[in-house]
VEXTI-219553 format. One line per 10 residues: number of its first residue (from 1); their letters; for each residue x, y, z of C-alpha. Coordinates in steps of 0.2 Angstrom, whole numbers. Example, Ala and Ser with C-alpha at 12.3 -4.5 7.8 and 13.67 -1.06 7.14 Angstrom:
BEGIN
1	as	62/-22/39; 68/-5/36 $
END
This chain:
BEGIN
1	mfydakilli	629/514/799; 623/498/803; 607/493/816; 601/480/826; 586/471/815; 576/468/830; 579/487/834; 572/490/814; 557/477/817; 553/487/832 $
11	vgvimmdemk	552/504/824; 543/497/811; 530/490/821; 530/507/830; 529/517/813; 512/506/809; 503/509/825; 504/527/821; 498/524/802; 484/516/809 $
21	nneakldeef	479/529/821; 480/544/808; 469/533/796; 457/532/810; 459/550/811; 456/550/792; 442/543/791; 431/551/805; 434/566/796; 433/562/778 $
31	airddfetnd	421/547/778; 420/548/760; 417/528/757; 400/531/765; 394/539/749; 397/524/740; 390/511/739; 399/495/746; 404/481/735; 408/463/738 $
41	fskwkeqvek	412/449/728; 398/437/728; 390/455/720; 403/456/708; 401/439/705; 381/441/700; 385/455/688; 398/442/680; 389/427/678; 374/442/670 $
51	dlkgaayekk	388/446/656; 392/426/653; 373/426/646; 373/407/653; 390/402/650; 398/391/666; 408/402/679; 419/388/682; 423/384/665; 426/403/658 $
61	litktyegid	435/411/673; 441/398/682; 461/391/675; 465/374/677; 483/374/681; 497/358/680; 500/362/698; 482/355/702; 478/372/708; 463/382/703 $
71	lqpiytrkdt	467/400/699; 452/413/702; 448/427/691; 450/441/706; 455/436/725; 452/448/739; 458/452/758; 446/436/761; 458/425/752; 472/430/762 $
81	enlkfndgfp	464/431/781; 468/414/785; 483/410/778; 496/398/787; 511/404/782; 508/424/781; 524/431/788; 524/451/793; 542/455/787; 557/449/775 $
91	gfdsrkrgqk	571/441/781; 563/433/799; 551/417/800; 551/406/786; 561/419/775; 547/418/763; 550/435/760; 566/435/757; 581/430/766; 587/448/770 $
101	fsgyvnkswn	578/460/779; 584/475/766; 581/463/749; 590/468/736; 595/486/743; 610/484/751; 616/468/738; 608/464/721; 608/448/714; 623/437/706 $
111	icqnlpyqks	623/437/686; 629/418/685; 632/415/669; 635/398/661; 647/397/648; 643/381/638; 663/378/628; 673/363/628; 690/373/625; 697/382/642 $
121	edinealknd	704/395/631; 686/399/624; 680/400/641; 694/413/648; 688/423/634; 672/425/636; 673/426/655; 688/441/653; 673/450/640; 660/447/651 $
131	lsrgqnsiml	665/449/669; 669/466/660; 651/471/655; 642/468/671; 644/451/675; 650/448/693; 651/430/697; 660/414/688; 651/398/683; 659/381/677 $
141	tfdtatnlgi	651/367/669; 660/350/663; 656/337/649; 649/320/655; 668/312/654; 672/325/669; 657/320/679; 660/304/677; 679/306/683; 687/300/667 $
151	dadfadpanv	701/308/657; 697/312/639; 711/299/633; 700/284/641; 682/292/639; 670/287/628; 674/301/615; 656/306/612; 656/311/631; 672/323/629 $
161	gdtglslsei	668/343/628; 648/338/626; 640/349/638; 655/359/644; 673/361/649; 684/346/648; 694/347/663; 708/332/669; 721/343/675; 726/359/687 $
171	ktlsnclkei	733/366/669; 717/367/660; 710/373/678; 724/387/675; 720/392/658; 701/395/662; 704/407/674; 719/414/668; 720/435/672; 707/434/680 $
181	ditqyplfik	705/439/702; 695/427/708; 694/435/724; 683/448/717; 669/437/711; 662/421/717; 665/404/708; 650/392/706; 656/375/700; 643/362/695 $
191	sgfsslpifp	652/346/697; 641/331/693; 636/317/706; 651/318/716; 664/333/719; 677/324/727; 689/322/712; 683/341/707; 686/348/725; 704/344/730 $
201	lvlsylkris	707/350/710; 701/369/714; 710/366/732; 726/365/722; 723/378/710; 721/390/725; 737/384/732; 745/385/717; 741/404/716; 744/408/733 $
211	vdpseiivsv	723/413/738; 719/408/756; 702/395/751; 695/402/768; 693/420/761; 683/419/743; 665/412/741; 665/397/729; 653/382/728; 659/368/723 $
221	esdpigfwis	642/357/723; 636/337/719; 619/332/716; 621/313/716; 601/310/715; 599/325/701; 615/317/688; 608/302/694; 587/302/687; 594/314/672 $
231	kgelpvkids	607/304/667; 598/287/669; 611/279/679; 626/282/693; 643/275/689; 644/270/707; 632/266/721; 621/279/729; 627/274/746; 646/278/738 $
241	alyeqylvan	641/294/730; 632/300/745; 645/297/755; 658/304/743; 648/319/746; 649/318/765; 670/315/764; 668/335/755; 658/341/768; 666/334/781 $
251	yaitnelnfk	682/341/774; 673/360/772; 666/360/791; 683/354/797; 693/367/789; 680/381/790; 681/384/772; 668/397/765; 663/382/750; 647/375/748 $
261	tigidtsiyt	647/356/742; 630/351/742; 618/356/725; 599/352/724; 596/356/704; 580/354/702; 579/364/684; 581/346/676; 563/343/681; 557/361/673 $
271	dagascvqel	568/356/658; 558/338/658; 541/348/658; 538/346/678; 525/357/686; 531/369/701; 524/360/713; 533/344/709; 550/352/706; 546/360/724 $
281	afsiataney	542/343/731; 557/335/723; 570/349/727; 565/347/748; 565/327/747; 583/331/739; 589/341/752; 579/332/767; 588/316/760; 606/323/760 $
291	mhsligkgln	601/331/775; 598/313/783; 612/305/776; 625/317/783; 618/318/799; 617/301/801; 637/301/799; 639/313/811; 638/332/805; 625/345/813 $
301	aesiiklfrf	611/353/804; 619/370/807; 634/365/798; 626/355/783; 614/369/782; 627/383/775; 634/371/762; 615/369/752; 613/378/735; 596/376/726 $
311	tygigpnyfm	593/378/708; 577/379/701; 569/381/684; 560/396/681; 546/394/668; 533/404/657; 518/407/670; 525/420/678; 517/422/695; 517/403/698 $
321	eiaklraaki	535/405/696; 536/420/710; 525/406/723; 534/393/719; 550/403/725; 543/411/739; 536/392/745; 553/386/744; 558/395/757; 543/390/767 $
331	lwskvlekyg	544/371/764; 564/372/767; 561/383/785; 548/370/792; 562/355/785; 576/362/792; 563/367/810; 559/346/811; 580/346/816; 579/359/827 $
341	vdesekemfi	588/371/818; 586/388/827; 576/402/817; 593/414/816; 602/400/810; 589/397/793; 599/398/777; 593/395/759; 604/399/744; 594/400/728 $
351	harttrmnqt	602/400/710; 589/402/696; 590/395/676; 578/402/666; 570/386/657; 575/379/641; 558/368/641; 549/384/630; 565/388/619; 562/386/601 $
361	lydpyvnmlr	572/384/586; 561/395/574; 556/412/577; 571/412/591; 573/429/593; 553/427/605; 567/417/617; 572/433/623; 556/439/628; 552/423/636 $
371	ttteafsaiv	569/423/644; 564/441/652; 548/437/658; 556/423/666; 571/432/675; 558/444/681; 547/432/692; 564/423/699; 571/440/702; 553/445/712 $
381	ggidslqtnp	554/429/720; 570/433/729; 586/422/723; 602/425/723; 611/421/711; 599/420/691; 608/413/675; 598/419/660; 599/407/643; 606/412/627 $
391	fdetfrepnq	592/414/615; 602/404/603; 607/390/615; 597/375/609; 603/374/591; 621/382/593; 634/386/603; 631/404/610; 641/417/601; 646/433/611 $
401	fsrriarntq	631/440/604; 619/431/610; 628/431/628; 627/450/628; 609/447/626; 606/435/639; 618/445/652; 609/462/649; 592/455/651; 599/454/669 $
411	iilneeshln	607/472/671; 593/480/662; 582/473/676; 594/479/691; 600/497/683; 585/503/672; 569/493/679; 577/495/695; 573/481/704; 589/480/712 $
421	klidpsggsy	579/491/725; 563/482/729; 560/473/745; 548/458/742; 538/467/728; 524/453/727; 521/453/746; 504/457/751; 497/453/736; 481/444/739 $
431	yvekltedva	484/434/723; 502/429/726; 499/426/743; 485/416/740; 496/406/727; 510/406/739; 501/396/751; 492/383/737; 508/380/730; 515/377/748 $
441	kaswelfkei	502/366/754; 501/355/738; 521/352/737; 521/350/755; 507/335/752; 518/327/739; 535/329/751; 526/316/762; 519/307/748; 538/306/743 $
451	essggmiesv	544/302/760; 530/287/764; 537/279/751; 552/278/757; 561/295/754; 569/302/737; 580/289/734; 565/274/732; 555/285/723; 570/287/710 $
461	knnlpqklis	572/267/710; 553/266/709; 550/280/694; 540/289/707; 545/307/700; 547/301/681; 528/293/682; 520/311/689; 532/321/675; 526/312/661 $
471	evvekrknda	510/312/665; 512/335/666; 521/331/650; 506/323/640; 494/336/647; 506/351/640; 508/342/623; 487/342/623; 487/358/625; 500/364/615 $
481	akrktvivgt	492/352/598; 476/361/603; 485/378/602; 477/380/619; 496/386/625; 503/396/610; 521/396/606; 524/411/596; 533/407/582; 528/389/581 $
491	nmyanlseqs	511/385/584; 502/401/580; 511/415/569; 522/404/561; 534/416/547; 539/403/533; 550/417/525; 562/419/542; 581/414/537; 588/401/551 $
501	lekkksekdi	603/409/560; 619/402/555; 629/388/565; 644/384/569; 652/371/560; 656/357/574; 674/356/577; 671/341/589; 684/329/582; 696/339/581 $
511	fykerleflr	694/346/597; 696/325/604; 712/323/594; 718/340/604; 712/334/619; 722/317/618; 738/324/612; 738/338/628; 735/324/639; 750/315/632 $
521	nyreasnqsk	763/328/632; 756/332/651; 758/315/657; 775/312/649; 780/332/659; 773/327/675; 781/318/687; 774/302/685; 786/293/698; 780/308/713 $
531	ikeilsrlke	762/304/708; 765/285/711; 770/289/726; 755/299/733; 743/289/725; 748/275/732; 746/281/747; 729/288/745; 725/268/740; 730/263/754 $
541	sgktdsnkii	724/276/767; 704/271/764; 689/282/763; 687/286/782; 698/302/783; 692/316/775; 708/328/776; 720/316/773; 710/310/756; 707/328/749 $
551	dsavsafleg	726/334/756; 734/319/748; 725/322/732; 728/339/731; 745/337/734; 746/323/719; 736/335/707; 751/348/710; 763/336/706; 754/333/689 $
561	atigeitkai	742/321/691; 723/320/682; 705/317/689; 705/301/680; 720/295/690; 713/302/706; 695/293/703; 704/277/704; 714/280/717; 698/286/727 $
571	rtnseggdkt	685/272/720; 694/256/724; 678/244/723; 672/243/705; 656/236/706; 642/244/695; 630/259/699; 613/261/701; 603/263/688; 585/270/684 $
581	tpvsefrlag	573/277/672; 579/294/666; 569/311/663; 571/318/647; 573/337/641; 558/338/632; 555/358/623; 536/361/621; 539/368/602; 547/351/597 $
591	mfeelrkisd	532/343/592; 529/355/578; 546/359/573; 546/342/568; 531/347/555; 542/361/550; 556/350/546; 545/337/537; 538/350/526; 557/357/523 $
601	kikdtdgerp	563/341/517; 548/342/506; 554/358/497; 572/353/498; 567/337/487; 553/344/474; 558/362/475; 543/369/483; 533/368/501; 520/356/499 $
611	kvflanmgpi	502/369/495; 485/371/503; 471/379/495; 459/390/501; 442/389/491; 435/407/498; 417/406/494; 409/422/492; 411/440/498; 425/445/510 $
621	kqhkaradfa	413/445/523; 410/429/522; 426/419/519; 440/431/526; 438/426/544; 441/409/542; 452/412/528; 464/420/539; 463/409/552; 464/394/540 $
631	kgffevggfe	481/403/532; 488/402/548; 485/386/554; 491/379/538; 508/388/539; 511/381/556; 514/365/548; 525/373/535; 513/373/519; 511/386/505 $
641	vispegfqst	493/393/507; 483/401/492; 470/413/496; 463/421/481; 449/432/482; 431/424/483; 422/416/472; 406/419/468; 401/401/461; 406/382/468 $
651	adavsaalkl	410/378/449; 423/393/446; 432/388/464; 432/369/458; 440/375/442; 452/385/452; 457/370/464; 459/357/450; 472/369/440; 485/369/455 $
661	ntsavvicst	495/355/461; 491/357/480; 489/344/493; 474/350/501; 460/362/498; 450/369/512; 435/375/510; 432/394/520; 416/402/522; 401/402/533 $
671	ddtypeivpa	389/390/545; 374/396/535; 381/393/518; 391/376/521; 374/367/517; 373/372/500; 388/374/496; 401/359/502; 391/345/492; 392/353/475 $
681	fvtgirnnkk	410/356/479; 416/341/486; 408/333/471; 417/342/458; 433/340/467; 431/319/468; 425/318/450; 444/324/445; 454/321/460; 448/307/471 $
691	emnlilagyp	463/306/482; 461/325/486; 463/329/504; 447/340/508; 446/353/524; 432/362/529; 436/376/540; 424/377/556; 416/365/564; 396/367/562 $
701	kdqieehvks	390/349/575; 373/348/568; 382/347/550; 394/338/553; 389/320/550; 382/325/532; 400/336/528; 408/318/530; 397/308/520; 396/323/507 $
711	gvgdfiylgc	417/317/506; 426/331/518; 442/322/527; 444/333/542; 438/350/548; 450/364/557; 442/377/571; 450/383/587; 453/371/600; 455/357/587 $
721	naykvlsdll	471/346/588; 480/355/575; 496/347/577; 485/330/572; 477/337/557; 495/343/551; 506/328/552; 490/318/548; 490/326/531; 509/326/529 $
731	tkiggqs	511/309/529; 497/306/516; 507/317/504; 521/305/508; 531/315/522; 537/305/539; 524/304/551 $
END
């Protein structure tokens, strides 16, 4: 039985009033709260400041974020009393609390995994396996050549099979989906900067298998701005790309297809190191650009918004990501309000993808944990579909095991953690509600800045997003270098004995030759005269009638035409495309991974890793803390650390250090003993090995000048720039910087 949402809302309000009345009666009957002293924030803060013993409250307990938002150590009801976006119920108003009033109870999110394989046969095999084991939707992504609308035999070989399926014709798509009932699964296709060549190919496939396109859920989405800023160049002018977007959108609306044709993929910004506020502002600005373009060409806002599919990257800051997704709905609702869209028509389909930004090459199994927390925050934030990345995708082609773990992450969260039984679980949390408001306000301000500079297109041309992201990336790098940001297994807790996972040997050259041979045979078997006739009509028809263009393209594909041939017929203008500075994918662990690679190369050349000797002075309690710190510190750079028992005399320590062929010696003891130990130890080493790298564990501020005069070259301590110390040392011993 189905109930009207408004009736449920009225019932809910009546029940809440009844609960309040009961609560008031209980307060009168059981006045327990009067027996306890009431505490407030000021009293709590007063006690905390005493416990800090003079340390600054703002420095110790307030967390600065990359979003420019200061996180407080505690949030109270007072923080939520005057929130501007304080919606009462899921499914209403801005949809901050969810698109549906039932949350995931009636319908869970789609498990939407990408299969980044080049061959259609490999994708088909993986799809049949994964769909039978919990995946409930299909996602297809293509290589660069396909996204550019170029057939493999006319493309740069480097662009064939580089990022996904190499697709030129209907046969490859048929092979990809062979023996799969696509009426049972939503189909999501990312088609780069334009879906005009791919869209009719999908329609031709549906026609061939006798499936009515109006009866299935399909997304064939284009995102010209996202493609442009990720690649640095469009093959056509941005205005031409937007017009192609319009042609597909108009066809979908006119023919009442249940297709989404417009993508706003801002996961590229997350992978590039952007903050949540930046990603959110860029997504809304991009969507607004597309709305403005399509409305200007005669489409209405209510029809357009049904075509949108937003994709957000999900980073490691758990609560910030929840707030970002909730804030996204607020801002999109606010934009739609400006376009006069009725509240009942407001819609925002959100797909999320766990980020590659914080994945690692070393200790890669930790990537599973990173992906799990990111997936958890995405679900709590209220997504419609989710992609969880395989733990090994940054360094090899995912296999059946890694795909299974990624997929099962969602299945466990769904069926064992019961997240599919929740309705806005973060709603009412003082922290999350306030953080949502802060993220929404900061993102709206950046959105207005983008709009005032001419919109997202002009901002991309003027490098505004690129500049803002680079500023955040520098902060991220600095925090990682100083290990304020901990990357387990990489800049902390490195395991030098781990075995690298086996990588599949690349067969890209073989695949390229096979693809060329396939296309040659395919063309020979096709009705070339019929194809030329259709393409000729397509060229002469001009680019005004979307029905005529797309229907002609469908006919051509059914006769055996290729994407490259269709593209040439449609894009008669050969003018060059727009260029910009691209945003590059950024992995936080990359800087430390390069140090490990240098160390590994030294091991391959010399037969052993570079070594560091710890001059542990005195009994265990005197040197152990700093010796343990130093060991972990240098293992991060790939150094083998020799840590003997404590020396009772400086002479013994010097003698032991000189006997070993090490790259550096680290003095480990206490600040109180250093004034006596350091001068004698340094002199003993310098008299025999003048070029030895001498390092002190610790940073006794009042002694630094004297230790430097003695000959200490560097200091290691909590908060020092570990990357710089390790990089400089590797450079000194002959590694590449």
